[in-house]
C-alpha positions in Angstrom: 22.8 56.1 25.5 22.8 59.9 24.6 25.8 59.7 22.6 24.4 56.5 20.4 20.9 58.5 19.9 23.3 61.4 18.7 25.2 58.9 16.6 22.3 57.7 15.0 20.7 60.9 14.3 24.0 62.0 12.4 24.0 58.8 10.5 20.6 59.7 9.3 20.4 63.2 8.5 24.4 62.1 6.3 22.0 59.5 5.0 18.9 61.9 4.0 21.4 64.5 2.6 23.4 62.0 0.3 19.5 60.7 -0.6 19.0 64.5 -1.1 21.9 64.8 -3.8 21.6 61.3 -5.3 18.0 63.0 -6.2 18.9 66.6 -6.9 18.4 67.6 -10.6 22.0 68.2 -12.7 23.6 71.9 -12.7 25.9 73.7 -14.2 26.7 77.1 -13.1 29.4 80.2 -12.9 30.8 80.6 -9.5 32.1 84.0 -9.3 33.2 84.3 -6.0 35.5 81.2 -6.3 36.4 81.9 -10.1 35.4 78.3 -11.5 32.3 76.7 -12.8 30.3 74.3 -11.0 29.0 70.9 -12.0 26.1 69.6 -9.6 27.7 72.0 -7.1 31.6 70.7 -7.1 33.9 72.7 -8.5 34.4 71.7 -12.0 37.3 72.5 -14.6 37.2 71.4 -18.3 40.0 70.4 -20.5 38.5 70.0 -23.8 39.0 69.8 -28.1 37.3 71.0 -30.8 35.9 68.1 -33.4 33.1 69.3 -35.9 30.6 66.7 -37.0 30.2 68.2 -40.3 34.1 67.5 -41.3 34.0 63.8 -40.6 31.7 61.1 -41.7 29.1 59.6 -39.4 30.8 56.2 -39.5 33.7 57.6 -37.6 32.5 59.7 -35.2 32.5 57.0 -32.4 36.6 56.6 -33.4 37.2 60.2 -32.9 35.3 60.7 -29.9 36.8 57.8 -28.0 40.2 58.8 -29.1 39.1 62.3 -27.7 38.5 60.8 -24.3 41.0 58.5 -24.4 43.4 61.5 -24.3 41.9 62.8 -21.0 39.5 65.4 -22.4 36.3 65.5 -20.3 34.7 68.0 -22.8 34.4 68.6 -26.6 33.5 71.8 -28.4 31.8 71.5 -32.0 30.0 73.9 -34.1 26.6 74.2 -35.6 26.8 75.0 -39.2 23.5 77.0 -40.6 24.0 76.4 -43.9 24.9 72.6 -43.8 21.1 72.1 -42.2 19.1 74.5 -44.0 20.8 74.8 -47.5 17.6 76.1 -49.2 15.2 78.3 -47.1 12.8 76.1 -44.8 14.5 73.2 -46.3 16.1 71.2 -43.0 18.3 68.4 -43.4 19.5 66.8 -39.6 20.1 63.0 -41.2 22.9 60.8 -42.2 26.2 62.9 -41.7 24.0 65.8 -40.5 22.3 64.2 -37.4 23.5 66.5 -34.8 21.4 64.7 -32.3 22.7 61.7 -32.4 26.7 63.4 -32.4 25.2 64.7 -29.1 24.2 61.2 -27.7 27.2 59.6 -28.9 29.6 61.8 -27.1 27.5 61.7 -24.0 27.8 57.7 -24.6 31.2 57.5 -24.5 31.2 60.3 -21.3 32.0 63.4 -22.7 30.5 66.8 -22.0 29.8 69.5 -25.1 30.5 73.0 -25.5 28.1 74.1 -28.2 28.7 76.6 -30.9 25.6 77.1 -32.3 26.2 80.9 -34.3 24.2 81.5 -36.1 27.4 83.0 -37.8 30.8 80.6 -36.5 33.7 81.3 -39.2 35.4 77.4 -38.7 37.5 78.6 -42.3 33.6 76.7 -43.4 31.9 78.5 -46.0 30.8 82.0 -45.5 31.2 81.4 -42.1 28.3 78.9 -41.7 25.6 81.7 -43.0 23.7 80.1 -46.1 24.3 81.6 -49.3 20.7 82.4 -50.1 20.5 84.9 -47.3 22.4 86.9 -49.9 19.0 87.0 -52.1 19.0 91.0 -50.5 21.7 92.3 -51.7 22.2 95.0 -49.4 21.6 92.8 -46.4 23.8 93.5 -43.2 24.8 89.9 -41.9 25.2 89.8 -38.0 23.5 92.9 -37.4 19.8 94.1 -36.7 19.1 94.7 -40.1 15.3 93.5 -40.2 15.5 90.6 -42.9 18.9 88.6 -41.3 17.3 88.9 -38.0 14.0 87.4 -39.4 15.9 84.4 -40.7 18.0 83.8 -37.7 15.1 83.9 -35.3 13.5 81.4 -37.8 16.7 79.3 -38.1 17.0 79.3 -34.4 13.4 78.9 -33.5 14.1 75.3 -35.0 17.5 74.5 -33.8 17.6 75.3 -29.9 13.9 74.0 -29.0 16.1 70.5 -30.6 19.2 71.5 -28.5 17.2 72.2 -25.5 16.8 68.4 -24.1 20.4 68.3 -24.3 21.4 70.6 -21.9 23.4 69.2 -18.9 20.6 70.5 -16.4 17.8 68.4 -18.5 20.0 65.2 -18.4 22.2 66.0 -21.6 25.9 66.3 -22.1 25.5 70.4 -23.2 27.4 72.5 -20.6 27.9 76.5 -22.1 26.6 77.6 -25.4 28.3 80.2 -27.0 25.8 82.8 -28.8 27.3 83.9 -31.9 31.6 84.1 -32.6 34.1 86.5 -32.3 31.6 89.7 -32.9 34.5 92.0 -31.4 36.2 90.9 -34.7 33.8 92.3 -36.9 33.2 96.0 -37.8 29.3 96.2 -37.5 30.0 96.3 -33.5 25.7 96.4 -33.0 24.8 95.7 -29.6 21.2 95.7 -30.4 22.1 92.2 -32.2 24.3 90.6 -29.7 21.4 91.9 -26.9 18.5 90.6 -29.6 21.0 87.2 -29.7 21.2 86.8 -25.9 17.0 87.3 -25.4 16.4 84.7 -28.3 18.8 82.1 -26.8 17.6 82.8 -23.2 13.8 81.9 -24.6 14.4 78.8 -26.4 17.2 77.1 -23.8 15.4 78.5 -20.2 17.7 80.9 -18.1 20.1 78.3 -16.3 22.2 77.5 -19.1 25.4 79.1 -19.1 25.9 81.4 -22.3 29.3 83.0 -23.4 31.0 84.9 -25.9 34.4 84.3 -27.3 36.6 86.7 -28.6 40.3 87.7 -29.4 42.5 88.0 -26.3 42.6 92.0 -26.3 40.6 94.8 -25.2 39.9 96.0 -28.7 38.2 92.7 -29.4 36.1 92.7 -26.4 34.7 96.2 -26.9 32.6 94.8 -29.3 32.7 91.1 -28.4 31.4 90.8 -25.0 28.3 92.3 -23.7 25.9 91.7 -20.4 24.8 88.7 -19.5 26.7 86.3 -21.7 30.0 85.3 -19.7 33.1 86.5 -21.8 36.0 84.0 -22.9 39.0 84.7 -25.3 40.9 82.7 -27.4 45.0 82.6 -28.1 47.5 80.1 -29.3 50.9 79.0 -27.9 53.2 81.6 -28.2 51.0 84.1 -26.7 51.2 86.0 -23.5 49.2 84.0 -21.2 49.6 86.3 -18.4 48.4 89.4 -20.7 45.6 87.2 -22.8 43.2 86.1 -19.3 44.2 90.1 -18.4 41.8 91.0 -20.8 39.3 88.4 -19.8 39.7 89.6 -16.5 38.7 93.0 -17.9 35.9 91.7 -19.0 35.0 89.4 -16.7 36.7 90.5 -13.1 35.7 86.9 -11.7 34.8 83.7 -12.7 36.6 81.2 -14.4 39.6 81.9 -16.8 38.7 80.5 -20.1 40.6 79.8 -23.6 37.7 78.7 -25.8 40.3 78.1 -28.5 43.9 77.1 -28.0 45.7 77.0 -31.4 46.8 73.1 -31.6 47.9 74.6 -35.3 46.4 76.9 -38.2 45.0 77.0 -41.5 45.9 76.6 -44.6 45.3 79.0 -47.8 46.0 77.1 -51.4 49.1 78.4 -52.4 50.7 78.7 -49.0 53.2 76.8 -47.2 51.0 74.1 -45.0 51.1 75.4 -41.3 53.1 73.1 -38.7 53.3 73.8 -35.1 55.8 72.3 -32.6 54.1 69.5 -30.4 56.6 71.1 -27.2 54.8 74.5 -27.9 51.6 73.4 -27.8 52.4 70.8 -24.7 54.1 73.4 -22.8 51.6 76.5 -23.3 48.7 73.8 -22.2 50.5 72.7 -18.9 51.1 76.5 -18.3 47.2 77.5 -18.8 46.6 74.3 -16.6 48.5 75.1 -13.9 46.7 78.6 -13.5 43.6 76.7 -13.0 42.0 77.9 -16.7 39.9 76.1 -18.7 41.0 75.3 -22.2 39.2 74.1 -25.4 42.0 72.9 -28.0 41.2 74.0 -31.6 41.5 71.8 -33.6 41.7 68.5 -31.8 40.8 67.0 -34.7 40.3 69.2 -37.9 38.9 66.5 -40.7 38.1 67.2 -44.4 36.1 70.1 -45.8 34.1 67.4 -48.6 32.4 69.2 -51.8 32.3 73.0 -51.7 32.2 73.6 -47.9 35.6 75.1 -47.2 35.7 78.4 -46.8 38.5 81.8 -47.9 39.9 85.0 -45.9 40.4 88.1 -47.4 42.4 88.8 -49.5 40.7 86.6 -51.3 42.7 83.5 -50.4 40.9 79.9 -50.3 41.0 77.1 -47.7 42.2 73.7 -49.2 39.7 70.5 -48.9 41.8 69.2 -45.9 41.3 70.3 -42.7 44.1 68.9 -41.3 45.4 72.1 -38.8 48.2 69.8 -37.8 45.7 69.2 -35.2 46.3 66.2 -32.4 44.6 64.0 -34.3 45.0 64.0 -38.3 42.4 64.5 -40.8 41.9 60.7 -40.8 41.9 60.5 -37.1 45.0 59.0 -36.9 47.2 59.5 -33.7 50.3 61.8 -33.7 53.6 62.7 -31.3 51.3 66.1 -30.7 48.3 63.8 -29.0 50.3 61.9 -26.6 52.2 64.8 -25.9 49.1 66.5 -24.7 47.7 63.6 -23.3 51.0 63.4 -20.8 50.2 67.1 -19.9 46.7 66.3 -19.2 47.8 63.5 -16.9 49.3 65.6 -15.0 45.8 67.4 -14.0 43.3 64.4 -14.3 42.9 60.9 -14.0 43.4 59.2 -17.9 41.0 56.7 -18.9 42.5 53.4 -17.9 42.6 50.8 -21.3 44.6 50.9 -24.9 44.2 54.2 -27.4 42.6 53.0 -30.2 45.0 52.7 -33.3 45.6 54.8 -36.4 42.9 53.4 -38.9 44.2 51.6 -41.5 45.4 52.6 -45.2 45.4 50.8 -48.2 47.3 51.7 -51.6 44.8 50.5 -54.7 47.1 51.9 -56.6 46.7 53.7 -60.6 43.1 53.8 -62.2 43.5 54.5 -65.6 41.0 57.6 -66.8 39.1 58.5 -70.0 37.8 61.0 -71.2 33.9 61.7 -71.4 32.5 64.8 -71.7 33.5 68.6 -72.3 31.0 70.9 -69.9 30.3 72.3 -72.9 29.7 68.9 -74.9 27.2 68.2 -71.1 25.9 71.3 -70.9 21.9 69.6 -71.7 23.2 66.8 -68.8 23.9 69.5 -66.5 22.4 72.4 -66.5 19.8 72.0 -63.8 17.1 74.9 -65.0 18.1 75.5 -68.7 19.7 78.9 -70.1 18.9 81.9 -68.6 19.3 84.7 -71.0 20.4 88.5 -69.8 21.8 91.9 -71.0 24.4 91.7 -68.2 25.6 88.8 -66.2 24.1 87.7 -63.0 25.4 86.4 -60.1 25.3 82.6 -58.8 22.3 83.9 -56.1 20.6 85.6 -59.0 20.6 82.4 -60.9 19.1 80.5 -57.5 22.6 78.8 -57.3 24.8 78.6 -53.8 28.1 76.3 -55.1 29.8 74.8 -57.6 30.0 76.0 -61.4 28.3 78.3 -63.5 28.6 79.0 -67.6 28.4 82.2 -68.9 27.8 82.4 -72.4 28.2 85.3 -74.9 29.6 86.3 -78.4 32.4 88.4 -79.4 31.0 92.1 -80.8 33.7 92.3 -83.0 37.0 90.7 -85.1 39.9 90.3 -82.1 42.5 89.3 -85.6 44.7 90.6 -83.0 45.1 89.8 -79.1 42.3 91.7 -77.3 42.0 92.5 -73.7 39.3 90.9 -72.3 38.8 92.2 -68.9 37.3 92.5 -65.5 37.8 96.0 -64.6 36.2 96.1 -61.4 37.6 92.5 -60.5 34.3 91.1 -60.9 35.2 87.5 -61.2 34.3 85.4 -58.2 36.6 83.5 -58.2 37.8 81.7 -61.4 36.9 81.6 -64.7 37.6 79.6 -67.4 37.6 80.9 -70.9 37.4 79.8 -73.8 36.7 80.9 -77.9 34.7 78.8 -80.3 35.9 75.8 -77.7 39.7 76.5 -77.7 41.1 77.2 -74.0 41.8 81.2 -74.3 42.9 81.9 -70.6 42.1 82.1 -67.2 40.9 85.2 -65.2 41.4 84.5 -61.2 40.1 87.2 -58.4 42.4 89.4 -57.3 45.3 87.8 -59.3 44.3 87.8 -63.1 41.9 90.5 -64.0 43.0 90.7 -67.9 43.8 88.0 -70.8 44.2 88.8 -74.5 41.7 86.5 -76.8 41.5 86.3 -80.3 38.5 85.1 -82.7 36.2 86.7 -85.4 32.9 88.6 -84.6 30.2 86.2 -83.3 32.7 83.6 -82.0 31.4 81.9 -79.0 32.7 83.0 -76.1 32.5 80.4 -72.7 33.6 81.3 -69.3 33.2 78.7 -66.3 33.0 80.2 -63.4 33.9 78.4 -60.3 33.1 79.4 -56.4 36.2 78.4 -54.9 34.1 78.9 -51.3 32.9 82.2 -49.8 35.1 84.6 -47.4 34.0 83.2 -44.0 35.9 85.8 -41.6 35.4 89.9 -41.7 33.8 92.2 -43.1 34.0 90.3 -46.5 31.3 87.8 -45.6 29.0 88.7 -48.1 30.7 87.3 -50.6 28.5 87.2 -54.3 29.9 85.0 -56.9 30.0 84.8 -60.4 30.5 87.5 -62.7 29.5 90.1 -60.2 30.0 93.0 -62.5 30.6 93.3 -66.5 33.3 92.5 -68.6 35.0 94.5 -71.6 36.8 93.6 -74.7 38.5 96.2 -75.3 36.6 99.0 -74.8 33.3 97.6 -75.2 31.4 96.4 -72.6 30.3 92.9 -73.3 26.0 91.9 -73.6 24.0 89.6 -74.3 24.7 86.7 -72.1 22.9 83.0 -71.5 23.5 81.4 -68.6 24.0 77.9 -67.2 23.5 77.5 -63.9 25.3 73.8 -63.3 23.8 70.6 -61.1 26.9 68.7 -61.3 26.6 66.5 -58.3 23.1 65.8 -59.1 24.6 64.4 -63.1 27.7 62.5 -61.5 25.5 60.6 -58.7 23.1 59.5 -61.2 25.7 58.4 -63.5 24.4 60.6 -66.3 28.1 61.3 -67.6 28.9 58.9 -70.2 31.5 58.9 -72.9 30.8 59.9 -76.3 32.0 59.5 -79.5 32.8 62.9 -80.0 34.5 63.3 -76.5 38.1 63.4 -78.6 36.4 65.8 -81.7 36.7 69.1 -80.0 39.5 72.0 -81.7 42.9 71.0 -81.0 43.9 73.0 -77.8 46.8 74.9 -76.8 49.6 73.1 -75.1 49.1 74.9 -71.7 45.2 74.7 -71.5 42.1 72.7 -72.4 38.8 73.5 -71.9 37.3 71.9 -68.5 36.2 68.7 -69.0 35.2 65.1 -67.3 36.8 61.9 -67.0 36.0 58.9 -65.6 37.7 54.9 -64.6 37.1 52.4 -62.2 38.5 49.6 -59.7 37.4 46.8 -58.3 38.1 46.1 -54.7 38.3 42.0 -54.3 35.1 41.0 -52.1 35.8 38.6 -49.3 39.5 39.6 -48.4 39.7 40.4 -44.6 40.0 44.2 -43.7 38.8 45.6 -47.2 38.0 48.5 -48.0 40.4 50.9 -45.9 40.6 54.2 -45.8 43.4 55.9 -48.9 44.1 59.2 -50.4 43.7 60.1 -53.8 46.8 61.7 -55.5 46.4 63.4 -59.1 50.2 63.3 -60.9 50.2 65.5 -63.9 46.9 66.6 -63.4 45.9 70.8 -62.9 43.1 71.8 -61.2 39.4 70.1 -60.6 36.8 68.5 -58.3 36.6 64.7 -57.7 33.5 62.4 -57.3 34.2 58.7 -55.5 31.2 56.7 -56.1 29.0 59.7 -56.7 30.0 61.1 -53.6 31.8 64.8 -53.9 35.2 64.3 -52.3 36.5 68.1 -52.8 39.0 70.4 -54.4 42.5 69.5 -56.0 45.0 71.8 -57.1 48.3 70.2 -57.0 49.6 73.3 -59.6 48.9 75.3 -56.7 49.8 73.1 -53.1 50.2 72.7 -50.5 47.6 69.6 -50.4 48.5 67.0 -53.1 46.2 63.9 -52.0 42.5 64.1 -50.5 41.2 61.7 -48.0 38.8 58.7 -49.2 37.0 57.5 -46.2 36.2 53.9 -46.1 32.6 54.5 -46.0 32.5 55.8 -49.5 34.1 52.3 -51.1 32.4 49.2 -51.6 33.6 45.2 -52.8 30.3 44.8 -54.1 30.6 46.8 -57.1 33.2 48.7 -59.0 34.6 51.9 -57.6 33.7 54.9 -59.6 36.1 57.8 -60.1 34.9 61.1 -61.9 37.1 64.1 -62.4 36.2 67.5 -63.6 39.8 68.5 -65.1 39.3 72.5 -64.9 42.8 73.5 -66.6 44.4 70.6 -68.1 44.8 66.8 -68.0 47.7 64.9 -69.3 45.0 62.3 -71.3 45.1 63.9 -75.0 44.9 61.1 -76.2 46.7 58.9 -74.2 44.8 57.9 -70.9 45.9 59.4 -67.8 45.7 57.6 -64.1 44.8 59.3 -60.6 46.2 57.0 -58.3 45.2 56.0 -54.6 47.9 55.6 -51.9 48.2 54.8 -48.2 49.5 57.9 -47.4 49.0 61.6 -47.4 50.9 64.9 -49.0 49.7 67.7 -47.2 52.8 70.0 -47.3 54.5 70.1 -50.4 57.2 72.9 -51.3 54.9 76.1 -52.7 56.3 79.1 -52.9 54.2 81.6 -50.8 51.8 83.9 -52.5 50.1 84.8 -49.3 52.7 85.9 -46.9 50.5 88.2 -44.8 48.8 85.2 -43.8 51.9 83.4 -42.8 51.8 85.1 -38.9 50.2 82.5 -36.8 47.6 82.5 -34.1 46.7 86.0 -35.4 43.3 86.4 -36.7 43.7 90.4 -37.2 46.1 89.4 -40.5 42.8 87.6 -42.0 40.6 90.3 -42.3 
C-alpha cells in the first residue's frame, strides 16, 4: 500500500512539474558554466543564416525564409538599416518592403528564431553602413562616437526602433533570441568605450535586463581590444580557410566561458565594380562549417542569401570602390533565391547535427526571357532640368555638396561658365580629388570627358569664354566600412581651369526617381537636335521603351534579368521603380535582377534608362534585352587587387 501511495505522490509531483514547465515563461540565456546558450532551460545551439529584408522584395520573403528553414537552419540573422527607415530626420517608414515587424512575424511563423542586428551602424556593404546621410549636415561630426550630435540622433532613432522590437523578444513570445549592439566596433578608429557603454545602457533601457546582447568583431585580439566590452557577450567572425582553433581562442580571450559563436561565417564574399566576381568553393564552405559544428560552435552563415542593392543602396570601400547592384555574394541561395550546389552541401552538413525538416525544398523560381525591347531617346538631363530639379537652381560662389543641397542620393547637376577662352586643350582639374564620385563633363552641350574619384582628377577641355560648363555628378554609394564613412558627395572641393579656380556655380538637385515614377519624361522634338557628340562619349540622356506581357497565359509574369548590350553605364527603372545601376563597361555584373512584383500583365511595362556615357542609339534605335539567365561574372581586369584576398576585412580599410 505504501508503495502505491509513493508512486501516486511521485506521479502527482511529475505532473505538477510538467505543468509548471508548460506554463513557465520562455527564456533565452547564456550559461557560462556549461559554455552554451539555454533556451527554456535546455541546452541550445543555433545554426543560422543571414538574410537582409531590405535587399529582397516583400513578396519573396516567405520563399527565401522557407528555403532557409528547409536547409536545416533554426535561426536567421538580419540587419536593420537606419537610413532605410529614416531617410529624413523624424520621417519614419516601416511599410511595404520596409515592414520589418511583418518580416519578424513571418520568420516566427515558419519556425525560425531571429538574431537581430539593429546597429545603429551595420556595415553590410550598404550605403554609409546604414547610417543616414543627413547626419553629415554637421560637417565635423564624429560618427560612431560620443559626439553629442551623433549620440542624440542615435538615442532618438533607437527610442523609436527598440520599443517596436521589444514585443518580438523571445522572452516576450517573439522570435528574437539575441540582439547585437553596434557592429565590428573593434575595426573602427574611434575606440570610444564611453560610446559603447552608452549604447549598452540604451539597449538595456528599451529591451530590459533579460535579453542577450552581444558584439561581433574580427577573430583577432586587435579587433576585440576595442570591440568587446563588459555587459555584452563577445562573438567573432571569420570565413572558410581560417584557422578555426585560433579564431575561437581569440573569442576565449574576451569570453573565457560561454558558447563559441561565429557571427559571420562567410559563405562567399562581396564584389566591387571593376573586380572579378567572388566565388568560394562549396566544398571549402561545407568542410569549415562541419569543423565548427563538430566543436559545438554556434554558426551564422553570412550570407545565406545576399539579394540586391536596389536603387542607390549599395555601399563602397576604401580606397574608393563601389559595390555593384547585385549582392549575390556567391551565397547558398542566389540573388534571385535559386538553389545552388552550395545550398545542398550545407544542408548535408547540417543533417549530421540536427534533424532536417521533412518535405520537399521549394524550387527555384522560374525565369522568363521576354526578349529585346526597342528604346527611344527621350531627353538629355540638361533638356529636362525643369522637370528634374525639385528645388530649382541654387547659386553659390563655390560648389556645394549634396548634403548642402539637401539631397542624399542620386545625381546633382553643377553648372558654371568658362572664365577664359581655351582655344587649346586646358586642364579642368580637381586638385584635392574632390569629385565624389563621378562627374560627366560637357561644354556647351558637348561631352568633354569624365572625372572620377581617385582615378581621373583632370581632363582637357576647350571652349570660348562664357561657354556653359555642366558637370552631372553621381553619388556612387557612400563608404560603408572603416574611417571614411563620413563620405560627403558632389563637388566637395574647388575645381580649377588651368590655374584659375572656377566660381559662380549654379546647382540643381535632381529628383529623377519622382520624375520617372510619375511619367514626366517624354520624347521631345529636340531630342535629336543636340550638338554632335564625340564618337567616344555623349551627354547623359534618358531613353524609354515598353513591352507587353500577355494576360491569360499561365504562370506569367515571371522573374527575369535585364542586360544592356552596347550600353555603358547608368541607371534603370522598371515601371517607375529604381532597379539599380548598370556598368557593363566595367563589370563584372552584366545583368540586373528584375523580380516578378515589378512586372504587369494589365498594362505595358515601361523601361526607363539614364545612360550617362553613351548609348549606341544615334540616331538608330537601340535595345535592352530581358534574359532568363544572369551574368554576374564577366571577365574584367581587376583594378583593385587589394580587395581580392577573401575574408580579411582589414583589406577594406
